[in-house]
N, C-alpha and C positions, 0 to 999 in steps of 0.2 A: 585709727579705731573710732570710726564715725559712728553715730547712733541715730535711731529712727522710729515712724508710727502713722495711725488713724483709722476710722471705722467706716469710710465710704469706699464703694467700688470704684476703681479707675480702670474700667476695662479699655478705655481709649489708650492707655499706655502701650498696649501691644498692636494697635492699629497702624502704627507707623515707626520708622527708625527715627529715633529722637534727634532733632537738631538743637543743641543747647543754646540757650539765650545767653547773652554776656552783658556784663556791666549793669547799666541802670534801665536798659530797655524792658518794658513790661511784656511778658511772654503771652502768646495767645492762650486763652483759657480753653482747654478741652471741654466737650459736652459734658454736662453733669458735674463739673467741679466749680469751685469758687475760689480761684487762685489770687495771687498777689497782684497789686496794681502798679508796681514799679515806683517811680518817683512822681507819678502823675497824680494831681489833685482829682478827687471824684466829687459828684454832686453831694453824695451822702457824706463825704468827709468834711464838708464845710458846715454841716448842720450842728447846732448845739446839742451836746450830750449831757445827761443827767449824771453827776459824779457817783461812783459806786460806793458801796458801804466800806468804810475804812480808808477812804481817800480824803486826805485833808488838804493836798495841795491843789494847784490849778493844772488839771490835766490838759487843757486846751493849749497851754504854752509849752508842753513837753514834746520834744522830738526824739524818736527812737530810730536807730540805725540797725538794719538786719542783712547780715552777710550770709548768702546761701551758697552751698557747693554745687547745687543743681537748680532746677526750676519746678514748676508744679507738675511736670511730666514724670518725675521721679518720686516714687512713693514717700520716701523719707522726708524729702524736702517739702513735698506737698503738705505733709502732716505738720511741719513747722509753720508753713505760710497759714494754714487753717488755724493753728494754735495762736499765732500772733495777732491775726484779725479778730478772733473771738475775744482774746484777752484785751486788745485795744478797746473794743466796744464795751466790754465789761467795766473797764477802768474809767472810760470816758475820753481816751485819746482820740482826736479826729483821724480818720483814715489816712488823710494827706499829710499827717505828721509822722506817719511811718515811711521811712526811706528804704528802698530795697536794693540790694545788690545781688543779681542772680548769676549763677554759674561762675562762681569765683574759685579759681584753681587753689590748691593748697600749696601756695608758694607766696612770693613777695607781693603778688597781686592782692592778696588779702590785707596786707599791711597798708598798701596803697588806698584800698577801698575803705578801710576803717579810718585812716586819716581824712580822707575826703568826707566822709560822713560827720566827723568832728567839725571839719570846716563849714559844713552846712548847717551846724548848730545842733547836732545830736548830743544829748548829755549821757546816753547809754548805748552801747553797740554790742549786738549779740552775733555770734557766728555759730554754725550748726555742725561743723566737721572737726574731727580730731586733728587732722593736718593743718588746720588754721591756727592751732594753739600758739605756736612760738611767735607767729606774727601778730596775734592779738596781744600777746604778752609785751612784744616790743612796743606796740602802740600805747599799751597801758603805761608803760615806763615813761613814755614821752608826754602823755597827756593825763597828768594826775587828777585833774578836775572832772574826768569823764570816767564812767564805769564801763568795764568791758567783761563780756562773758563768753567764754569758749566752751561750747556744749561738748560733752563726753570727754573733756580734758582732764588732766590729773596733776598739773603742776601749780595751781593757785595757791593751795595751802602752804607750799614751800617757797612760793616766789617772793614772799616779803611785801607784796603789794596790797594796799588796802582797796585798790580800785579794780582788782582782777579776780574774776570768780569762775567756777565750773559748775555745770549741772547736767543731770541725766535723770532717768527714771529708774524705778525697780522693775525694768521690763522682764527680768528673769522670773518674777512672779508669774506673769502672764504667760511666759514661755512654759512654765511648769504646768499651769492650767490647761494650756493648748496640748501639752503632752498627755494629760488625762484624757482629752477628747480623743487623741490617737489611740491610747491604750484601750479605751472602751471599744473602738472600731476593730482593733486587732483581736480582742477577746471574742468579739462577735463572729469575726471571720474564722477564727479557730474552732469555735463552738459548732459553727455551720459547716465545717469540713471544706471550705472554699480555698485553702491554701494548698499549694503543690510542694513536692520535696525541695524545689528550687528556692522556696521562700524561707527555708530553714537552714542555719548553718550546721556545722558537723556536731555541735553540742545540743542541737534541737531547739535552738533559739530562733524566733521569728526575726528576720532581717528588716530593719528600717534604715532609712538613709536621711542625710542632711546636706544641703547645699550652703556652704559657708563662704563669706568673702575672703577674709584673711584670718590666719592663726593668731589673732589677737585675743587678749583676755575677754573683751566685750563678746566676741563670737564664741569663745570656749565656754564662758559663763552661760550664754544663751542655749547653746546646744546641749550642754550638761543638764541644765535645768528642764529642758524638753525631754531628755532621755529619763531623767528621774521621774518626771510626771507620767510617762508612759509605764515605767516599771511600777509606780505605785498602784497601777491597775492590773497590769499583765507583766509579771516579773521576767519571764523567759523571752527577752529580746536582746539582740546585739545591734549596734549601730556603725554605719560607715559615714564619714564626713569627707566631702570632697570641697577643696578650696578652689575657687575661681580666680583669686587674686585680683578682684575687682568689686567695687560695691555695686555697680550697675552694669550688667552685660547680659542682655536678654539672650543671645545665642549661647554664650558659655553656661549661663545657668540652665537653660534648657538641655544642653548637652550633658551636663553634670547629672541632672535628674534622670535622663534616659540611661546614662552609664550605671547609676545606682539601681534602676529598676531592671536592667539587663542582668544585674548580679542577684536579682531576686527580691530587692527591697519592696515591701507593700505600702509603706507610708514614707513620703518624702517631706521633711520639714525643711526650713530655709532661714538663713540670715544673709539675705541678699535683697537688693531693692526692686527688682523688676518682677513681672509676671511670667518670665521665662520658664521657671520650674513648674508652677501650677498649669501653665499651658500644655506643657510636655506630658504632665501626669493625665491631664484630661484626655489628650490624644491616645495615650496608652489605654486608658480605661475604655474609651470608645472602641478601641481595636480588640477588646476582650481580655486584656491583662487586669489582674487584680492590683490596683494602685490607687492611693488617695494622697491628698495633699494638705499640708499645714503651712499657711503663708505667714507674711510678715508685713506690717505697716497698714495695709489696706485689706478690705474684704474682697477675696478672690473669686467670689461666686460668679462675677461677671465673665471671667475667662475660663473658669472651671466649675460649671454649675453643678455637676454631680460628683466630681472628683474633690472639690475643696470641702474640707471639714470645719475649718475655722482659720483665723489668723491671729497671732499675738500682735497687739497694737498699743501705742502710747497715746495719751491725751496731753498734748503738750500745753493746751490752754491753761491747764492748772498751774504749771511752773510760770508761764509768761504772765498770768494775771497777778501772781505773788510778786514777781520781779518788777513788773510795771507799776504796781502800787508803791513799791519801795522807792523807785525813781521819782514818781509824782511827789510822794512825801518827803523827798530829800533824805531818804534813809539808804543805808548801805545794803546792797544785794548780798544775801549770804554767800560766803566764800565757797562752800560745798553744799549742793542741794540734790537730794535723791529720795523721791517718794513713789509709792506704789498703790496697791489696792486699797489701803486704808484711806487714802486722799483721792481715790478714783483717778489716779494719774496713769494707770495702765488698765488694760482690759483685753478680752478677746472679742472677735467680731462675731455676728450672727452664725449660728450652728448651721451647717449645710443640711440638705435633705438626706444625705448618706450617713449621717451620724447615727450611731447605735442607740437604740431605746435606753432611756435612763441617763443619758449623757448630761442632760442639763441639771439633774438633781445632783449628780456627782461633781460637776462644776460647782454648783452653788455650795455644796458642803466643803470643798477645798478652799474657796474664796473666803468663806466664813472663818475657816481655820487659819488661814494666813492673816485675817484682820484680828483675831483675837490672840495671836501669838502661839497657838498650839501647834501649828504646822511651820516648820522652817524648811525652806527649799533644799538647802545644802546641809541637811542633818547628816553627821558623819556615821550614823548607824545604817545609813542607806547605800553607801558606796565603799569601795576600797581602791586604793592605788597600789599597783604591784602586789595585790594579794593582802595588803595590810590596811588596818583602819588608820585613818588620819587623825592625829591628835595636836598637829601644829602645822601651820602654814603662814610664813612671813609675807607681808605685802610690800611693794615698792611704793614709797611715799614721796620720794624726792625726785622722781623722773629719771633715774639713772638706769632704768630697766633691769635693776637687780632686786629680786624679792628678798630684802634683808632688813627691813625697817620696822614693821609693826606686826604683831601677831593677831591673825584674823579668826583663829579657831578658839572658841571658848563656849562654855555651857553646852557642849555637844554639837555644835553646828559652825559652819564657816559663815562669818558676819558679812555678807556681800553688801557693797556700796554703803558701809556704815563708817569705815575709815576714811573714804574719800568718795566723791560722787560717782566717778567712773567705775565700771565693773572691775573687779580685780581678781576673780576666781580664775586661777590659771592651771589648776591641777588637771591632769590627764587621768581619768578614772578607768577602771576596768570595764570592759564591755564596749568600748568605743575605739574605732580605728580611724586614723586620719590618713587622707590621701590628697594629692594635689592634681588638678586637672591638667591633662597633657596639652 
């Protein structure tokens, strides 16, 4: 259940088949990006930095370890690299005091990387993938004087460890808003009479599609938020989700998008890390098909200039800045951290030229409502499960994969990412069908 983001275009991602970097080697930076520097010192990293507001410790003496499941060629990891670098600069930690571990698999390699970073003097170690969690926890148990953070994880609160934490963003908020962008486009297409019979299901709903990585709560939360955002603008829609069973697979994501469009879907959303889906949608649009894309992590306009409407994205620097200040000041990193629009930790990228008139105003209205608490993404009045309104949903809090611990529904909505940092919305609501790529 990995988690991801950012607001720059990475068109270079699709220019080649990615050869992953491993270990400590600094990967080659693609044109137009500003990626990590491995464990190599940079000239800028040796310069004195002015301490940031709220920093009381000596940032120049702090070393931070970062374990990444990919490298800068993968949108999710690139976003973390960008967030770490911005946070280090903001807090005053020299660039060469950030030690990087790229393309670390979700296995014992993560534990080895974590211990190596501790041996090199890191007092805090961060990893960015759910599959790293058990290995980070193991390292935390053995190194009580070092703080460990497993992004997107869900066991820190129940671990009993003071030096082990989880963090994620409220990306579901941005997915809802990106759904509004899609809904505005769908309404425009319907009003203009541009859709054919193939674009509607038997009940007269406009078909939309979604390329998902795995059937985990993180993905379910995201695609449900996207769907509800669409329905808030144009209610008569149904959605098909195809799982690729991979976080990053350009070919599989493109094939899934093509399959969805072949079934008549007019907008393709995604919770997958490559540009495969937007590229496929652009090709379909160029060939005369009515098809548009809503991406994830990065601005997709570079690969889908007229098909891309927007992307849901995270601003990881918000979290890393807070966490790095805690490390420098000798304070504990929060056990669970999840923030969204109110703290500018999530966003959508630049609206594409194909967006419907009035989209920006509708987006601004929704964001303001999320911030002032008048809009709750998972309002139980806006969806049903098996035809019934949901008045109770227990969430797994102890990592046993059983949703039997804490009540998430109260005050008329599902309280996503409030009981734990990791997304926990697992309900399969009416109107959405899940499929698996062949």
